[in-house]
C-alpha positions as CSV (number, residue, x, y, z in Angstrom):
1,M,49.7,16.2,74.2
2,S,52.8,18.1,72.9
3,A,54.8,20.2,75.3
4,A,53.5,23.4,73.6
5,H,49.9,22.4,74.3
6,A,50.8,21.9,78.0
7,R,52.1,25.4,78.3
8,G,50.4,28.7,78.7
9,G,51.2,32.3,78.0
10,P,52.8,33.8,74.9
11,V,54.4,31.4,72.5
12,G,58.1,31.4,72.5
13,V,59.4,32.1,68.9
14,A,62.9,31.9,67.4
15,L,63.9,33.3,64.0
16,V,66.4,31.2,62.0
17,G,67.8,33.4,59.3
18,A,68.9,37.0,60.0
19,G,68.7,38.4,56.5
20,V,66.8,41.3,55.0
21,I,63.3,39.9,55.7
22,S,64.0,39.3,59.4
23,A,63.5,43.0,60.3
24,Q,60.0,42.9,58.9
25,Y,59.0,39.9,60.9
26,L,60.6,41.2,64.1
27,K,58.9,44.5,63.8
28,T,55.5,42.9,63.4
29,L,55.9,40.0,65.9
30,S,57.1,42.4,68.7
31,G,53.7,44.0,68.7
32,F,51.8,40.8,69.4
33,P,51.3,40.1,73.1
34,D,50.6,36.4,72.3
35,I,54.2,36.1,70.8
36,R,57.5,36.3,72.7
37,V,60.5,36.4,70.4
38,V,63.3,34.8,72.4
39,A,66.0,34.1,69.9
40,V,67.6,34.9,66.5
41,A,69.8,32.4,64.8
42,D,72.0,32.5,61.7
43,L,75.0,30.7,60.3
44,D,76.7,34.0,60.6
45,E,76.4,34.3,64.4
46,R,77.7,37.9,64.4
47,R,74.9,38.9,62.1
48,A,72.4,37.1,64.4
49,A,73.8,39.0,67.4
50,D,73.5,42.3,65.6
51,V,69.9,41.7,64.6
52,A,68.9,40.4,68.0
53,R,70.5,43.4,69.7
54,A,68.8,45.9,67.3
55,H,65.4,44.4,68.1
56,G,65.8,43.7,71.8
57,V,65.8,39.9,71.4
58,P,67.6,38.2,74.4
59,V,69.3,35.3,72.7
60,A,71.4,35.0,69.5
61,G,73.6,32.2,68.1
62,G,73.9,29.5,65.6
63,P,70.9,27.4,64.5
64,A,71.8,24.4,66.7
65,T,72.2,26.6,69.8
66,V,68.8,28.2,69.3
67,L,67.0,25.0,68.5
68,A,68.2,23.5,71.8
69,L,66.5,26.3,73.8
70,P,63.5,24.8,75.7
71,E,61.7,28.2,75.7
72,V,61.6,28.1,71.9
73,E,58.3,26.5,70.8
74,L,57.9,27.8,67.3
75,V,60.7,28.4,64.7
76,V,60.2,31.0,62.0
77,N,62.4,29.7,59.1
78,L,63.7,32.7,57.1
79,T,66.6,31.0,55.3
80,V,67.1,30.9,51.6
81,P,64.8,28.6,49.6
82,A,67.4,25.9,49.1
83,A,67.7,25.5,52.9
84,H,63.9,25.7,53.8
85,A,63.3,21.9,54.0
86,E,66.6,21.2,55.8
87,V,66.0,23.8,58.5
88,A,62.4,22.9,58.9
89,T,63.3,19.2,59.4
90,A,65.9,20.2,62.0
91,A,63.3,22.3,63.8
92,V,60.8,19.5,63.8
93,R,63.3,17.0,65.1
94,A,64.1,19.4,67.9
95,G,60.4,19.2,68.9
96,K,59.5,22.7,67.5
97,H,56.6,23.8,65.4
98,V,57.8,25.6,62.3
99,Y,56.6,28.4,60.1
100,G,58.6,29.1,57.0
101,E,59.1,31.6,54.3
102,K,57.9,30.7,50.8
103,P,58.3,28.3,49.1
104,I,57.9,25.6,51.7
105,A,60.6,23.6,49.9
106,L,62.2,23.4,46.5
107,A,60.3,20.2,45.5
108,P,56.9,18.8,46.6
109,A,58.6,15.5,47.8
110,E,60.8,17.5,50.2
111,A,57.7,19.3,51.6
112,E,55.8,16.1,52.0
113,K,58.6,14.6,54.1
114,V,58.6,17.7,56.4
115,L,54.8,17.5,56.9
116,A,54.8,13.8,57.5
117,E,57.5,14.0,60.1
118,A,55.8,16.9,61.8
119,S,52.5,15.1,61.9
120,E,54.2,12.0,63.4
121,R,55.5,14.2,66.2
122,G,52.3,16.1,66.8
123,L,53.8,19.4,65.5
124,L,52.3,22.1,63.3
125,V,53.8,23.4,60.0
126,G,52.9,26.8,58.6
127,N,54.2,28.8,55.7
128,A,54.2,32.1,54.1
129,P,52.7,34.0,52.4
130,D,50.3,35.3,55.0
131,T,49.3,38.4,53.1
132,F,45.9,36.8,52.3
133,L,45.2,37.3,56.1
134,G,45.5,41.0,55.6
135,A,42.6,43.5,55.2
136,G,42.8,43.7,51.4
137,L,42.4,40.0,50.6
138,Q,40.1,39.3,53.5
139,S,37.8,42.1,52.3
140,A,37.9,40.6,48.8
141,L,37.0,37.2,50.2
142,R,34.0,38.7,52.0
143,A,32.9,40.6,48.8
144,V,33.0,37.4,46.7
145,A,31.2,35.4,49.4
146,A,28.5,38.1,49.6
147,G,27.8,37.8,45.9
148,D,29.0,41.3,45.0
149,I,30.1,40.0,41.6
150,G,27.6,37.2,41.3
151,V,29.1,33.7,40.6
152,P,32.9,33.9,40.0
153,V,33.8,32.9,36.5
154,A,37.5,33.8,35.9
155,A,40.4,35.7,37.4
156,S,43.4,37.5,35.8
157,T,46.7,38.3,37.6
158,V,49.8,40.1,36.4
159,V,53.0,41.0,38.3
160,Q,55.9,42.3,36.3
161,G,59.1,44.3,36.7
162,L,62.8,44.1,36.3
163,G,63.6,41.8,39.2
164,P,65.0,42.4,42.7
165,E,68.7,42.9,41.8
166,A,68.2,46.7,41.7
167,W,67.5,46.9,45.4
168,H,68.5,43.6,47.1
169,P,72.2,43.6,48.2
170,D,72.7,39.9,47.5
171,P,70.0,38.8,44.9
172,A,71.6,35.8,43.3
173,F,69.4,33.3,45.1
174,F,66.3,34.8,43.4
175,Y,67.6,33.4,40.2
176,Q,68.5,29.9,41.4
177,R,66.3,26.9,41.8
178,G,63.4,27.8,44.0
179,G,63.5,31.4,42.7
180,G,62.5,33.3,39.7
181,P,59.3,35.3,39.5
182,L,57.1,32.2,39.7
183,F,58.6,30.9,42.9
184,D,59.3,34.3,44.4
185,L,56.1,36.2,43.5
186,G,53.8,33.4,42.5
187,P,53.0,32.2,46.0
188,Y,51.3,35.5,46.9
189,Y,48.9,35.3,43.9
190,L,48.4,31.5,43.9
191,T,47.8,31.3,47.6
192,S,45.2,34.1,47.3
193,L,43.5,32.4,44.4
194,V,43.3,29.1,46.3
195,A,41.9,30.9,49.3
196,L,39.2,32.4,47.0
197,F,38.4,29.5,44.7
198,G,39.8,26.3,46.3
199,G,42.3,23.8,44.9
200,V,43.8,23.8,41.4
201,S,42.9,20.9,39.1
202,R,45.2,21.5,36.2
203,V,47.5,24.1,34.6
204,A,49.2,24.9,31.3
205,A,52.1,27.3,30.9
206,V,54.9,28.7,28.8
207,A,58.1,30.2,30.1
208,A,61.2,32.1,29.0
209,R,64.6,33.4,30.2
210,A,65.6,36.8,28.8
211,R,69.2,36.8,30.0
212,T,71.6,34.1,31.3
213,E,73.4,36.6,33.5
214,R,72.5,39.5,35.7
215,A,74.3,42.1,37.9
216,V,73.9,43.3,41.5
217,G,72.6,46.8,41.4
218,S,73.2,48.1,45.0
219,G,75.2,47.4,48.1
220,P,78.8,46.2,48.6
221,K,78.4,43.6,45.7
222,A,77.2,46.2,43.2
223,G,78.4,45.4,39.7
224,Q,79.1,41.7,40.4
225,T,77.4,39.3,38.0
226,F,75.7,36.1,38.7
227,P,74.0,33.3,36.6
228,V,70.3,33.1,35.9
229,D,69.3,29.4,36.2
230,V,65.5,29.7,36.1
231,P,62.8,31.2,33.8
232,T,62.3,34.9,34.3
233,H,58.9,35.2,32.5
234,V,56.1,32.7,33.0
235,S,52.5,32.8,31.7
236,A,50.0,30.2,33.0
237,L,46.4,29.1,32.5
238,I,44.9,27.7,35.7
239,E,41.8,25.7,36.2
240,F,40.3,25.3,39.7
241,A,38.3,22.3,40.8
242,S,35.5,24.7,41.6
243,G,35.2,25.5,37.8
244,V,36.8,29.0,38.0
245,R,39.6,29.7,35.5
246,A,42.5,32.1,35.8
247,D,45.4,33.4,33.7
248,A,48.6,34.5,35.5
249,M,51.8,36.2,34.4
250,F,54.9,36.5,36.5
251,S,57.9,38.4,35.0
252,F,61.3,39.8,36.0
253,D,61.9,41.0,32.4
254,S,59.5,44.0,32.1
255,A,60.6,47.7,32.2
256,P,57.1,48.8,33.2
257,R,56.2,47.7,36.7
258,R,52.6,46.4,36.9
259,T,50.4,44.5,39.2
260,R,46.8,43.5,38.5
261,F,44.4,41.1,40.1
262,E,40.8,41.0,38.8
263,I,38.0,38.6,39.4
264,T,35.2,38.5,36.9
265,G,31.8,37.2,37.9
266,T,28.3,36.9,36.4
267,E,27.3,40.3,37.8
268,G,30.5,42.3,37.7
269,T,34.3,42.5,38.2
270,L,36.3,43.0,41.4
271,A,39.7,44.7,41.3
272,V,41.6,43.0,44.2
273,P,44.5,44.6,46.1
274,D,48.1,43.5,45.3
275,P,48.4,40.2,47.2
276,N,52.0,41.1,48.1
277,T,50.5,43.7,50.5
278,F,48.2,43.6,53.4
279,G,45.9,46.5,52.5
280,G,43.6,47.9,49.8
281,P,42.1,49.4,47.8
282,L,39.3,47.1,46.7
283,E,37.1,48.2,43.8
284,L,33.9,46.9,42.1
285,L,32.6,47.5,38.6
286,P,29.0,46.1,38.3
287,N,27.9,44.9,34.9
288,G,26.6,47.9,32.9
289,A,28.3,50.5,35.2
290,D,30.7,53.1,33.8
291,E,32.8,53.7,36.9
292,W,34.5,51.6,39.5
293,R,33.4,52.1,43.1
294,E,35.5,51.5,46.1
295,L,34.4,48.9,48.6
296,P,35.3,49.1,52.3
297,V,38.5,47.4,53.4
298,R,38.5,46.1,56.9
299,G,41.0,44.0,58.7
300,R,44.6,44.0,59.7
301,T,47.6,45.5,57.9
302,D,50.3,44.7,60.5
303,G,52.6,43.0,58.1
304,R,54.5,39.7,57.8
305,G,53.9,37.6,60.9
306,L,50.1,37.5,61.0
307,G,50.4,33.8,59.9
308,V,52.8,33.1,62.8
309,L,50.4,34.6,65.3
310,D,47.4,32.7,63.8
311,M,49.5,29.5,64.1
312,A,50.7,30.3,67.6
313,R,47.1,30.7,68.8
314,A,46.1,27.5,67.0
315,L,48.8,25.4,68.7
316,R,47.6,26.6,72.1
317,G,43.9,26.0,71.4
318,G,44.0,23.1,68.9
319,A,42.2,25.0,66.2
320,A,43.2,24.9,62.5
321,H,45.6,27.6,61.4
322,R,45.2,29.3,58.0
323,A,48.6,29.7,56.4
324,S,49.2,26.0,56.8
325,G,51.8,23.6,55.5
326,A,49.1,21.8,53.5
327,L,48.1,25.0,51.7
328,A,51.8,25.8,51.0
329,L,52.4,22.3,49.7
330,H,49.5,22.6,47.2
331,V,50.8,26.0,46.0
332,L,54.3,24.4,45.6
333,Q,52.7,21.6,43.6
334,V,50.9,24.1,41.4
335,M,54.2,26.0,40.7
336,T,55.9,22.7,40.0
337,A,53.1,21.8,37.6
338,I,53.4,25.1,35.9
339,T,57.1,24.6,35.4
340,R,56.6,21.1,34.1
341,S,53.9,22.2,31.7
342,A,56.2,24.9,30.3
343,D,58.9,22.2,29.8
344,R,56.6,19.6,28.3
345,S,53.9,21.7,26.5
346,E,51.1,19.9,28.1
347,F,48.4,20.3,30.8
348,T,49.7,19.1,34.2
349,R,47.9,18.4,37.5
350,P,48.8,19.1,41.1
351,K,48.7,16.0,43.4
352,T,46.6,17.4,46.3
353,Q,43.3,19.2,46.7
354,P,43.4,21.3,50.0
355,V,40.5,22.7,51.9
356,P,40.6,26.5,51.5
357,P,41.5,28.3,54.7
358,E,38.6,29.7,56.7
359,P,38.2,33.5,56.6
360,L,39.4,35.4,59.7
361,P,36.7,36.4,62.2
362,A,35.6,40.0,61.7
363,D,36.8,40.8,65.3
364,W,40.2,39.0,65.0
365,D,42.6,41.2,66.9
366,P,46.4,40.5,66.9
367,A,46.9,43.2,69.5
368,E,44.7,41.3,72.0
369,A,46.4,39.2,74.7
370,T,44.4,35.9,74.4
371,L,46.9,33.5,76.0
372,I,47.5,33.3,79.8
373,Q,50.7,34.9,80.9
374,P,53.0,32.4,82.7
375,R,54.7,33.3,85.9
376,S,58.3,33.3,84.7
377,S,61.0,35.7,83.7
378,P,62.4,36.1,80.2
379,P,65.8,34.6,79.6
380,A,68.8,36.8,80.2
381,P,70.6,38.2,77.1
382,R,73.0,35.7,75.6
383,W,74.3,37.4,72.5
384,R,77.0,35.7,70.6
385,G,79.3,36.9,67.8
């Protein structure tokens, strides 16, 4: 039995990476009584201290300092994609469960090593995105399972815009290996598709890069240019082992901003909410109907961190968690297969076939305290920087 299974009460969580996304996680996680955020880490220890102080987190420091804390059971890895595997491995070797931002690693082999080492140590690995646990996608899952569109036949997804450099103060990493619209936005759509239809059997794709250089549009680095090392427009055809087919487009080269996610079945079409959000709306157009009708959307819209909570409860009770490392590995394999297909002009196949995550129970409540509170005081503030 791992140390975490022997404990009770809220799960002690540390964030490694105090960048832009950390505020969203801290806001969400602070509202869950089964989570206790005890530390924030960053290579820039002053930034870690500022973020910790702003959100009332008692400990801040460098990654090594935070990983050494015994009260930390689960590490939320919010570093840049190039550091995901390295930080996850360090967390696992420190005896911590780890939940990371997407993608789980830059290459499937790196992710496989993380998962293998965690398994050997009896530790869990989870990974973003967890948006499919939100009300919008969970309601879509229920609608498909209920037969609202009959038997699913095909899906079509589009997400396009001009890229994140207009709003992100330091966007260069979005255009390095592990970035681009496929690796940045693709996980939201591909994870949702796998949750709906199961594992991907093969893909075919084409890709392009509109410009070799881009410029920062806001913040202190505004006007600075940086290289574009990855495709910025990707179109893929995806076949699932279940027999469903999908087409998917991911683009950072489009002046119009568009998102679309539709599922066509034998009895109608479902317009699914943007999988980069946690809410609705959800609409149905039955065969022969002239107008879409809105379906009820029920579930949680708390934000990024639902997967961390689901994992925290699972590591206490031994149940399977939904935003798992195995699911993230398959999605990474799919994105890698899409990239390889575009390079080689041939169908390519992912290596694994995961079991789709179970839907959330209808009464799943993140605001409920389900773990027994231990009789101990939180650590005293130890801000550094």
